[in-house]
C-alpha positions in Angstrom: -168.2 -58.1 63.5 -168.2 -61.8 64.2 -165.3 -62.8 66.4 -164.2 -65.9 68.3 -161.5 -65.4 70.9 -160.0 -68.5 72.5 -157.7 -68.3 75.5 -156.4 -70.4 78.4 -153.9 -72.7 76.7 -150.4 -73.2 77.8 -147.7 -75.7 78.6 -148.6 -78.3 81.2 -147.2 -81.6 82.4 -149.0 -84.9 81.6 -151.7 -85.4 84.2 -152.3 -81.7 84.6 -155.4 -79.5 83.9 -156.3 -76.5 81.9 -159.5 -74.6 81.3 -160.0 -73.1 77.9 -162.4 -70.2 77.2 -164.0 -69.0 74.0 -165.8 -65.7 73.9 -168.0 -65.1 70.9 -169.2 -61.7 69.6 -171.3 -60.6 66.7 -173.5 -63.7 66.7 -176.7 -64.9 68.3 -174.6 -67.1 70.6 -177.5 -68.5 72.6 -179.1 -70.0 69.5 -176.0 -71.9 68.4 -174.7 -75.3 69.3 -171.0 -74.7 69.9 -168.0 -77.0 69.6 -164.4 -77.2 70.6 -162.1 -78.4 67.9 -158.4 -79.1 67.9 -155.7 -79.5 65.3 -152.5 -81.3 66.1 -149.4 -80.8 63.8 -149.8 -82.7 60.6 -153.4 -83.8 61.4 -156.8 -82.6 60.4 -158.9 -80.5 62.7 -161.2 -82.7 64.8 -164.2 -82.1 67.0 -163.4 -82.5 70.7 -166.8 -81.7 72.3 -170.0 -79.9 71.5 -172.8 -78.4 73.6 -176.3 -77.5 72.5 -177.7 -74.0 72.7 -179.4 -74.4 76.1 -176.5 -76.4 77.5 -178.6 -79.4 78.3 -176.8 -81.9 76.1 -173.2 -82.4 75.3 -171.1 -84.7 73.2 -167.4 -85.6 73.9 -165.1 -87.4 71.6 -164.2 -90.9 72.8 -160.5 -89.8 73.1 -161.4 -87.2 75.8 -164.5 -88.7 77.4 -164.2 -88.7 81.2 -161.3 -86.2 81.0 -162.7 -83.1 79.3 -166.0 -81.2 80.0 -167.6 -78.6 77.8 -169.9 -76.0 79.3 -171.3 -72.6 78.4 -172.8 -69.4 79.8 -175.1 -67.7 77.2 -175.2 -64.5 79.3 -171.5 -64.2 78.8 -171.4 -65.5 75.2 -168.7 -67.9 76.5 -168.0 -71.6 76.1 -165.4 -73.4 78.2 -163.5 -76.6 77.9 -162.3 -78.0 81.2 -159.4 -80.4 80.5 -157.9 -82.8 83.1 -155.7 -85.8 83.1 -154.0 -84.3 80.1 -151.9 -86.5 77.8 -149.2 -85.8 75.3 -151.6 -86.7 72.5 -153.8 -83.7 73.6 -151.2 -81.4 72.3 -152.8 -79.2 69.7 -154.2 -75.8 68.9 -157.8 -75.6 70.2 -160.5 -73.6 68.5 -164.2 -73.0 69.1 -166.9 -72.7 66.4 -170.4 -73.7 65.7 -171.4 -77.3 65.4 -172.2 -79.4 63.4 -171.7 -76.9 60.6 -168.7 -74.6 61.0 -170.3 -71.3 60.1 -167.9 -68.7 61.5 -164.4 -67.7 60.6 -161.9 -69.5 62.8 -160.3 -67.5 65.6 -156.6 -67.6 66.3 -157.0 -70.7 68.6 -155.1 -71.4 71.8 -152.1 -73.7 71.9 -152.1 -76.5 74.4 -148.8 -78.3 74.9 -148.6 -81.4 77.2 -145.2 -82.5 78.2 -144.6 -86.1 79.1 
């Protein structure tokens, strides 16, 4: 059974940090480029960052460049998103999935709320 389980979100003050985790099961994780996505209230889901299967190349959206870092451990079927210097506009539900094509059912996501 394919499953994506995101965790690590929470309420944090502006300027703070969080580390999100996504554990994948039921897929050949190490062969997939993975992405972190987010959806803010009233907005479309957007890509935040992606990392290729071997971890050697990453992409970060301009809005998070220099503040967020995506990483992965294929032995643990896990992808992380280290977030720092958080801003109120980072408030959203964060999800992981494959990239560039979303091929898996979405997990429940993890809520990140940044208070100013």
